Backbone as CSV, one residue per row, in Angstrom:
resi,resn,N_x,N_y,N_z,CA_x,CA_y,CA_z,C_x,C_y,C_z
1,MET,-39.498,-44.625,56.247,-38.433,-45.244,57.312,-38.500,-47.073,57.640
2,THR,-37.704,-47.504,57.552,-37.459,-49.075,57.649,-36.795,-48.797,58.898
3,VAL,-37.552,-49.936,59.765,-37.223,-50.191,60.823,-37.329,-51.820,61.234
4,ARG,-36.375,-52.404,62.181,-36.213,-54.020,62.205,-36.551,-54.363,63.457
5,VAL,-37.097,-55.395,63.655,-37.901,-56.220,64.935,-36.803,-56.740,65.657
6,ILE,-36.648,-56.279,66.854,-35.866,-56.945,67.652,-35.971,-57.663,68.569
7,ARG,-37.366,-57.588,69.105,-38.005,-58.431,70.087,-39.342,-58.800,69.773
8,SER,-39.866,-59.896,70.087,-41.252,-60.104,70.163,-41.761,-60.663,71.246
9,ILE,-43.375,-60.239,71.831,-44.352,-60.964,72.902,-45.299,-61.659,72.022
10,GLN,-45.818,-62.386,72.200,-47.131,-63.233,71.988,-47.912,-62.761,73.066
11,PHE,-49.421,-62.262,72.910,-50.107,-62.197,74.121,-51.545,-62.751,73.528
12,ASP,-51.630,-63.633,74.416,-53.065,-65.076,74.415,-54.117,-64.115,74.927
13,GLU,-55.324,-64.913,74.802,-56.323,-64.121,75.697,-56.059,-64.420,77.054
14,GLN,-55.000,-65.412,77.558,-54.971,-65.377,78.906,-53.966,-64.410,79.518
15,ALA,-53.021,-64.289,78.446,-52.060,-63.179,79.212,-52.597,-62.060,79.404
16,LEU,-53.512,-61.430,78.459,-54.362,-60.203,78.146,-55.663,-60.047,79.668
17,ARG,-55.831,-61.108,80.230,-56.828,-61.047,81.435,-56.668,-59.665,81.997
18,SER,-55.408,-59.500,82.741,-55.010,-58.064,83.362,-55.696,-56.984,82.728
19,GLY,-55.803,-56.775,81.357,-56.199,-55.827,80.811,-57.672,-55.937,79.916
20,PRO,-58.889,-56.095,80.402,-59.744,-56.673,79.810,-60.406,-55.724,78.685
21,ALA,-60.148,-54.364,79.232,-60.459,-53.570,77.614,-59.425,-53.301,76.552
22,PHE,-58.197,-53.765,76.750,-57.260,-54.318,75.837,-57.889,-55.762,74.989
23,LEU,-58.030,-56.497,75.583,-58.357,-57.965,75.131,-59.666,-57.459,74.100
24,GLU,-60.678,-56.542,74.552,-61.841,-56.143,74.104,-61.682,-56.011,72.849
25,ASN,-61.043,-54.530,72.827,-60.800,-53.701,71.794,-59.457,-54.169,70.417
26,VAL,-58.710,-54.891,71.233,-57.765,-55.232,70.219,-57.621,-56.824,70.121
27,GLY,-57.166,-57.860,70.975,-57.576,-59.031,70.990,-56.177,-59.379,71.414
28,PRO,-56.214,-60.677,70.963,-55.057,-61.480,70.873,-54.120,-61.168,69.749
29,GLY,-52.543,-61.267,70.344,-51.874,-60.832,69.064,-49.834,-60.615,69.349
30,LEU,-49.641,-60.018,68.186,-47.986,-59.994,68.620,-47.668,-58.578,68.902
31,LEU,-46.827,-58.677,69.749,-46.517,-56.983,70.179,-44.423,-57.476,69.629
32,VAL,-44.066,-56.316,68.618,-42.831,-56.287,68.521,-41.996,-55.190,68.604
33,THR,-41.008,-55.570,69.247,-40.219,-54.037,69.587,-39.426,-53.714,68.318
34,LEU,-39.195,-52.258,68.069,-38.630,-51.739,67.143,-37.132,-51.492,67.369
35,ASP,-36.258,-51.308,66.621,-34.934,-50.850,66.565,-34.584,-49.338,66.565
36,THR,-35.834,-48.839,66.826,-35.673,-47.077,66.828,-35.987,-46.414,68.201
37,GLU,-35.796,-45.386,68.407,-35.950,-44.873,69.643,-37.444,-44.558,69.406
38,GLN,-38.071,-43.515,70.788,-39.097,-42.869,70.913,-38.454,-41.161,70.338
39,ARG,-39.265,-40.733,69.450,-38.913,-39.543,68.788,-40.169,-38.641,70.062
40,LEU,-39.393,-37.140,69.570,-40.255,-36.094,69.879,-40.722,-34.946,69.229
41,ASP,-41.561,-34.341,69.110,-42.263,-33.597,68.283,-41.648,-31.952,68.473
42,ALA,-41.431,-30.928,67.712,-41.032,-29.929,67.753,-41.628,-29.251,69.293
43,GLU,-42.397,-29.688,69.965,-42.507,-29.314,71.235,-42.608,-30.075,72.226
44,GLY,-42.157,-30.974,71.997,-41.101,-31.970,73.266,-42.134,-33.109,73.266
45,LYS,-43.125,-33.254,72.733,-44.174,-34.386,72.942,-43.413,-35.558,71.935
46,PRO,-44.246,-36.613,72.956,-43.660,-38.208,71.878,-44.524,-38.143,70.593
47,SER,-43.445,-38.554,69.511,-44.449,-38.788,68.793,-44.424,-39.882,67.877
48,LEU,-45.597,-40.555,67.703,-45.766,-41.947,67.231,-45.052,-41.979,66.105
49,PRO,-44.448,-43.455,65.836,-44.070,-43.872,64.349,-44.949,-43.754,63.352
50,VAL,-46.266,-44.182,63.657,-46.784,-44.513,62.522,-48.426,-44.364,63.371
51,GLU,-49.279,-44.264,62.369,-50.711,-44.058,62.963,-51.502,-45.353,63.060
52,LEU,-52.505,-45.327,64.218,-52.864,-46.663,64.366,-54.129,-46.844,63.266
53,GLY,-54.052,-48.203,63.059,-54.783,-48.469,61.462,-54.131,-48.545,60.379
54,SER,-52.511,-48.093,60.602,-52.395,-48.162,59.361,-51.538,-49.273,58.974
55,ILE,-51.392,-49.820,57.601,-50.900,-51.008,57.174,-49.643,-50.690,56.772
56,VAL,-48.676,-51.697,57.516,-47.427,-51.416,57.046,-47.045,-52.653,56.406
57,ARG,-45.972,-52.850,55.674,-45.398,-53.911,54.946,-44.329,-54.417,55.446
58,ILE,-44.075,-55.661,55.811,-43.473,-56.477,56.540,-42.109,-57.287,55.423
59,ARG,-41.117,-57.211,55.616,-39.931,-58.221,54.995,-39.455,-59.212,55.938
60,ARG,-39.866,-60.286,55.715,-39.089,-61.139,56.677,-37.851,-61.886,56.241
61,PRO,-37.176,-62.199,57.295,-35.918,-62.286,57.161,-35.587,-63.821,55.821
62,ASP,-36.350,-64.460,55.505,-36.445,-65.131,54.230,-36.887,-64.773,53.005
63,GLY,-36.779,-63.317,53.151,-37.111,-62.567,52.015,-38.978,-62.070,51.539
64,THR,-39.451,-63.053,52.383,-41.045,-62.990,51.834,-41.447,-61.888,52.653
65,LEU,-42.671,-61.312,51.970,-43.339,-60.217,52.303,-44.703,-60.351,52.594
66,THR,-45.284,-59.399,53.629,-47.026,-59.589,54.137,-46.816,-58.343,54.563
67,ALA,-48.222,-58.208,54.601,-48.724,-56.624,55.431,-49.821,-56.755,56.475
68,CYS,-49.069,-56.206,57.411,-50.222,-56.031,58.469,-50.826,-54.795,58.971
69,ILE,-51.548,-54.663,59.833,-52.377,-53.627,60.087,-51.793,-53.388,61.842
70,VAL,-51.359,-52.170,61.879,-51.224,-51.684,63.253,-52.150,-51.425,64.550
71,ALA,-52.811,-52.194,65.670,-53.258,-52.091,66.170,-53.508,-51.041,67.176
72,ALA,-52.104,-51.234,67.603,-51.988,-50.250,68.925,-50.091,-49.790,69.192
73,VAL,-49.754,-48.628,69.243,-48.247,-48.568,69.099,-48.070,-48.264,70.801
74,GLU,-47.038,-48.911,71.466,-46.748,-49.144,72.852,-45.724,-48.228,72.986
75,VAL,-45.122,-47.270,73.833,-43.831,-46.811,74.108,-43.563,-46.749,75.777
76,TRP,-42.513,-46.971,75.847,-41.922,-47.318,77.210,-40.446,-46.949,77.584
77,GLY,-40.474,-45.961,77.931,-38.861,-45.445,77.935,-38.481,-44.950,76.542
78,PRO,-37.441,-45.304,76.270,-36.786,-45.119,75.088,-37.279,-45.823,73.450
79,TYR,-37.995,-47.159,74.207,-38.590,-48.190,73.505,-39.914,-48.223,72.575
80,VAL,-39.888,-48.426,71.152,-41.458,-48.265,70.438,-41.621,-49.817,70.068
81,GLY,-43.048,-49.792,70.798,-43.771,-51.642,69.905,-44.822,-51.507,69.124
82,LEU,-44.771,-52.239,67.923,-46.113,-51.952,67.362,-47.000,-53.492,68.088
83,TYR,-48.343,-53.351,67.929,-48.945,-54.500,68.391,-49.891,-54.873,67.131
84,PHE,-49.896,-56.185,66.597,-50.588,-56.850,65.565,-51.568,-57.727,65.889
85,PRO,-52.765,-57.712,65.815,-53.671,-58.214,66.238,-53.961,-59.534,65.381
86,ARG,-54.173,-60.917,66.070,-54.412,-62.190,65.216,-53.202,-62.475,64.605
87,THR,-51.969,-61.847,64.947,-50.954,-62.345,64.367,-49.684,-63.030,65.179
88,GLN,-48.967,-64.101,64.451,-48.016,-65.204,65.513,-46.940,-64.623,65.332
89,GLN,-45.689,-65.034,66.416,-44.343,-64.865,65.991,-44.039,-64.958,64.642
90,HIS,-44.474,-66.347,64.242,-44.051,-66.717,63.150,-43.990,-66.013,61.677
91,GLU,-44.996,-65.207,62.032,-45.596,-64.136,61.103,-44.697,-63.043,60.708
92,ILE,-44.153,-62.560,61.850,-43.169,-61.366,62.168,-42.065,-62.002,62.647
93,PRO,-40.715,-62.637,62.424,-39.945,-62.926,63.332,-39.132,-62.226,63.625
94,ILE,-38.576,-62.274,64.591,-37.086,-61.152,64.804,-36.195,-61.033,63.649
95,SER,-35.537,-59.950,63.692,-34.812,-59.296,62.476,-35.563,-58.958,60.990
96,SER,-36.883,-59.185,60.953,-38.108,-58.748,60.084,-37.786,-56.982,60.253
97,GLU,-38.172,-56.533,58.610,-37.688,-55.374,58.504,-39.450,-54.578,58.089
98,ILE,-39.814,-53.442,59.182,-41.054,-52.976,58.725,-41.037,-51.794,58.049
99,GLU,-41.953,-51.459,57.021,-41.569,-50.481,56.295,-42.921,-49.263,56.780
100,LEU,-42.537,-48.269,57.588,-43.303,-47.403,57.973,-43.962,-46.473,57.078
101,PRO,-45.029,-45.855,56.882,-45.730,-45.076,55.873,-44.772,-43.977,56.026
102,GLY,-45.106,-43.138,54.827,-44.541,-41.554,55.427,-42.976,-41.438,55.314
């Protein structure tokens, strides 16, 4: 499955001070919002689009490719976000396509 990045938020150490456990476990990085909605499994429970620690391939709008490790999956309402530690906004710009495994 391929999804598109529609939004991104950079989290540095200062932004993560309110979540010390998150800062310690994952660290500064980039949260990208995807153009896909949260899905439910057969039992009606949220189904994550990718497992933590998965490597995903990213095609930037300029056609270049990179790979990143998913450190966290954020779900709020119908929105799904992937968190990439030690990643800057220019590395995964808006409109990038992310190939999810499976």
